[in-house]
N, C-alpha and C positions, 0 to 999 in steps of 0.2 A: 648394310646391316640394323639388326634389330633389337631392340633394348625390351624384354620383357616388364621391366619394373614402370618404364615410361607409358605403356602401352596399360600397364593394373589403376595407374594416377589419371590417367587419359578416361578411365571408365568409373572411374571417382568419381572424378569432377561432373561429368556428362550422364551417366544414371543411364536412362530410359534411351534418352537419345543417342548414346554411343553408338557410334561407327566403327566395327574393326576392320582394322588391317588387312587386305587380302594377301595370298603367297604372295611369292615375289615376281612371281610369271604374270599373271591376274593383275598386280598392281602394276607391271611395265606396260601389260598391253593398254588399262584402263587409261596411262601416264600417255601413251604415244598416239592415242586416239584425242586424246584433250588437247596436244601438242600441233594437232593434224599433221602429225608423219607417218597415221595410215588411214586410211578410208577419208583421205581429205576430199575426192571428187563427190561424195557424199552429204549432201545439205544437212546437219544434223541441229534441229530449233536451241536446244537447247546448250550447242555448242557455239553455230555459226550465227543466230542470230545477233541483227545490228545495236540491239538494246544490250549486247552484252559483251561490251570491247574493255579487254583487260589491260590498263594502266600502268601495272606492274608484272613482275616472274608471278604473284601466288594466284593459282588454279586451285579450284572445286574440280576434282575427280570425280566421275560417277563410277559406283562401284557396283557391284550385285547387295551389297547388305548396305548401300546410302551413298550419299555423298564427302567423299573426305576433304576438310576444309584444316587448315592451310597448307598447302602442298605448295614448296616453295621449288620453282624449277626453271631452269634456263639452258639452253643452247653455248658453246664454246669449241670452236676448232672440230666439231664433227664432232664432240660428246654429250651425252647430256648428264648436268647433274641437277640432284634432285632431293630434298629432304622432308621430314614432316614433323614440322614442330609443335608440341606439345601447348598448347593451351592451356592456362591455369584459370579458367573461369567458365562457365556454361556457354553453349556456342549459341543457343537461342535465345534471343536473336545474336547473330555473329558481331561479336566484339570489333570496333575499330582497328584496322591494321597497326596503327602504332601506340596501342593499347597491347600488342601481344609481342610480348620479349622472346618469345624463343625466335619468332623471326628473325629478328635483327643476329643472335645468336646462332641459329641455322646457315645464315648468311657467310657470316664470317670462319665459320669453317667450310662452307663449300670454298668459299673464295681461297682460304688456305689451300685445299686439294687441287684448286684449280692451278694455283701458285705453283705445288708442288708438281705437276704432270707436265702444265703448256710445255715449259722448255722441253720437252723429252717428246712432242707431238711428230716431228717428222722424222724420227726413228722408232718403228713398228715396234722391233723386238725391246729397248729401253723402254718405252710407251710401258708394255707388256707387264715388263720386270716392277716396274712403280708401281703400277696398279695392283700387280700381286701384292706387294711390299703394304697395300693400305690398309688391311685389316689388322695386321699387328700394331702402325702408328693410330689407327683410332681407337685401339684399346688404351694409348698413352692419350691421344689427344679428346677423348670423350669416353673414359671408362664405364660410368653407368650412367650416359645417354644426358650431360650435362658437358659441353664443353669447356674444358681446363686449359687448354692451348689452341690454340687456331692455326699459329706457325707451324703448317707440316712440315715444313723442309728442316726445321730445326730441330724435329726427333730421330730420333734410332732406327732404323728399318728392322733390327735385330735385337730379338729380347736378350740374346748375349751379353752385348754391348749396353744395356738399360743400366746407369748409372744408380748407386742407392739414392734415395732419397737424403737431400741434405741434413745433417744434423746440425747445422746453425737455425736456431728457432726464428732468430732475425732476418733470414734466407726468404724473399717471397718463391711463391710458387713458378712464377714466371720467369724466374732465374733458376734456366734448366742446369748449368754449370758454370763456375768460377771459371774467368779467366787468370793467365799466367803470362807477364810480359810488360811490357815499356806501355803505358796508358796512352789511347788515341782515341779519339772520336770524330766519325764523319757525319756531316749533315748537311742534306741536298734537297732544297725547295723546289718542285715542281709543279708550274701552273699549266694547265689545259686550258684551251681556250675554245667553245664552239661558237660556231656564227650561223646566221642564215639572213641573208643580203637578197633583196628584192630589185632592187635600183626605182621603185616606184612609191608616188605619193601618196596613195591610198592605202598601203602595206608598211607598216613598222617592222625595220630592221630587227634582228635577234641576237642577244649572244651572251654569253654566260663564260665567266670562271670562275675556275677551281681550283683550288693548291691541294697537293700533299708535302709534310714534312718526314723526310725519312731520318733514319737514326739509325749508326752501329756506332755502339762504344764498348769497346775494348778497355775494361777497368777489373783491376782486382779489385776483390772482397766481397762478401756475401751479397753485400744491401749496398753498393755506394750510391751517395746523393750526388744529382747532376740539377743544376738549372740552366734553361737555355732560351733566350731572348728572343722573338722577331720581333722587327722593327717596321717601320713605315715614313717614305721622306714626306716630309711637314704638308706636302700637299698630297699623300695618299690617298686611294678611298680606302674607307675603314674595312676589315676581315669580317666576315657574317657568318652565320649559318657553323662555329666552330663544334667542332666533336673530337675529342683528347683519348686518346689510346689512355687503358684501364691502370696504366702502371705512373700515372701522372699523380703526385700526392696532394695536391690542393690548385684551387685556381680562382680567378676574380671573377666571381659570379657574373658582373658588369660582362666580362668577354661573351661568355657564352649567351646573354640574353639578344646579343646583336645579331637579327634574323632579316634572311632579303626578303620574307613575305609582306614585313613592316616599312614602309617611307622612313629613308634617311633622315634625321631631324640633327639639330646642335649638339647634342646632349650625348651621342652614339658613341661606342667606344673606341679611341683610335688608338690603342697600344699604351706604351710599347706591352707584350704579349708574353708573359713570363710562364716558364711551364717549369716547375719541378717535380722532378720524378728519380724510379729507379730503374734502372732500366735491363731490357729483357737481355740475355746473352747474344739473342741475332738480330739481324736488322731487324726495323719496325718502323711501320708508319707512327709516328708523335702525334700529329691533326690533321685534320682535313678544316679545309675552310671555302667559302666561295665571296667573290667580292662584285660590287656594282662598278665597274669601271665606265669611266665614260663614254669611249670609241675602242672601236677595235682596229686592232695592228694594221690591217689590211684592207683598206675600203676598196670593192671590185665592182664592173659592170660587164654585164655579160649580154649580149644582143646575138640571135640568132633567128635569121629570115628565110625563111623557104622560097626561093626564087625557079619556078619549074625542076627540075631533075635534081639542083644543086643546092648548100646550105649555102648562107652570107654569115660568116659569124667576126664577131667584133670582142675583144676582151682589154679592157683594160684596169691597170692594177696601180693602186698608189702605198704607199708606207706612209703610214703617219709619222712625223718627224720627232714625236718623243720617243720612237720605239730605234732599239739599237741598230744599226744596218750592219748587220753580222751574223748571217746562218751557218750554220752545220751543212743545210741544205734546204732548198726552196722551189716548190714546183708545181703546177697547176696542171691537172687530169682535166680532160676535155673528153669526156666519153659518148658514144652514138649511140641509143639504143632501138631496138626494133627498126634495124636497119640492114642492111649487106654489109661486107667490107669494103674499106673506101680503097676505092678506084685512082681518083685524081684528085691531088691537095697542092694548091698553089696558096700562099703564104707569104706573109710580110711580119717580122719580129723585130718587136726596135733595140729588144736587148734580149739574151740569153739565146736557148737554141732549142729548135722542135724536132720533137722528135715521134715517130710512127709505131704503136707495139704493135706486136708482132701478129697477135689476130687480124692486125686492121680495125678494130674498132677505136681506140684512144688516141688521143694525141698528149703527147705530156711535153708539157711545156716546160724543162728546164732552166729556171732565172739564177742560180745558182746562189752563191755564198754573202754575194750583195745585189741592192737596187742601185740603180747608176744615180750620178749628184742631185738630178732634178728629182727624184725618188718615186717617177713614176714609169713603167713599162707597158706595151702595147702591145696586141696580135689582130694582123686584120688577116682574113681565107676565104678560098670557096675550096668546097668539099662537096665530092659526088660519090657514088654506092654501086656498088657492084650488086650480085643476085645474094639476097639474106640465107643464109645455111643455120643449122641447130646449133652452129657452135658458137654464133653471134648473140651477145647478152640482151636480156630481152627485158623489160621493166613496167609494169601496170601505171605506174603512178607519172613515170617521163613517158608521155605518147606523144607525138606532134612535136610540137615547139615547145614542147612543155622539158626543160634539159636545165644542167646548171656544169660550173666549173668545182670542180671540188679541190682546196688550198692544203698541199703539206709543208710544215716547215717547223726548225727548232732551231732556235738561237737560245745559244749557250751563254751563262752567265750575265741574265736578265729575265726580271717577272715583270708582268704587264701592271700589277699592284706597285712594283716599287719594292715591295716586303725581301726583308733581308736577314741573315743573322751575323751580329758584329761578334766576333770571335773572340774578340775581347772581353764580351758579355757572359761567354758559357763558364760557367760556374762548379769546379767539380773538387769534391770534400774526399780528396782523396791525397795521399803523399807523391811527393814525384812531379814533374811538369809535363803535363798529358801533348801530344800534339794533336792541333785540331784540322780538320779540314772541312770549310764549307763551299757550296756552290749551289747553284740556281741554274732556271732553265724555266724557257717557254715553249709550249708544244703545241702545232694543232689538233684540234677533234672534230672531224664531223663538219668542217669550216666550207659550205657551200655560199656559191653566189649564184642566184637562179635566174633564166632568158628573162629579161625584161620585157621583152618581147609577145609575151604568152602569160596565160595564167598559171600561178603556181602552187604545190598545197601551203600554207600556212605552216602545218607541221608533216616534217618527211618520216618516214617511220625508222631510216637507219640513223635519226640525229641522236634517237634516245638508245641505241643498241648497247 
């Protein structure tokens, strides 16, 4: 979708340095080239030089009229999502990304489209129908080039179904309709933990926790007021890098000042974290945060040694005693890259069971829903391989003995920070007693344990996917 009004504004800001947006086909070809999805076998200096490494999803796309910047683009489930945000200042010299407000708006809109399309990615007919409806939805979500509602799923796909704008002047734009029925509020805190463990003295292990508080408020009224409070245990690590939804009406400035880029001190804000807001009609994320927890939930050691035609592997995992020992699932996956199918496997596990994937290139160690009383599990084995075929996984980073174990787990009713919602502290200023449901969970996200007997990259490409 193109917005002539936005293009005119861009030309006004940039004057003689303005780069016009080319035709859709020319733009697509240039974008595919920049993303290395075409002509990736050809070395092109402006695209492939080592001095130009992208650390974000923002690209400069070369066209006949000049370089288009900033083009926000990323791939998800076989589709490319892209937009060209307006920069409301001159482009020479290029301003820092953090000062370009259109980038965050464009990213929110693209993520809203991802959220709308992704559930249908396995059904081609359904996905085609949804993509066909996108034009109508974008007219509502972004009528004149400025995103008004990035929650695409909450919009109506047909103009016939669009309700008239509310006549109540107090009803905010993000409440697209009013609810009728018994009031109820659902809150879910989801924390994800990323991890890189090396088991080496000279390399520091890294882990990061980031959380999101999702809310669904079914409440009558055009502009109901809700106050939700996040609490931490006495010794819980403080929440940092807090970003709040635009429906939050006020917030303690000290809450937003806590940054993970600065070392923690005694004056850091430890809560309680209060969020007064007027909720949208649909499900939304009230806030995002990070936290510097002292230890990762599962400590691991992986050793892989090549002995002739065999690989000798040892994996030890230990659940930290502060972590709730009750999983929905917990498994360790051990891939073998650049090798043939596993022809012979001898192993011993102290707990759980070991499965071999259908393509015989991946070991799946199913630990299950609990660690044993010792909180420690181990796996030892010898693996030998057949002749490699095209269908077996390859990796340019994991060559030789450079390899990893990747953990997948979910712990319901637990957060690593200890963050929780006190149901009694939720204040809703509407008649009637609302039903309040609060839940929380901890999920692994790119949780790697590298082979300590081989060199491992300090930052692996998929960690930030």
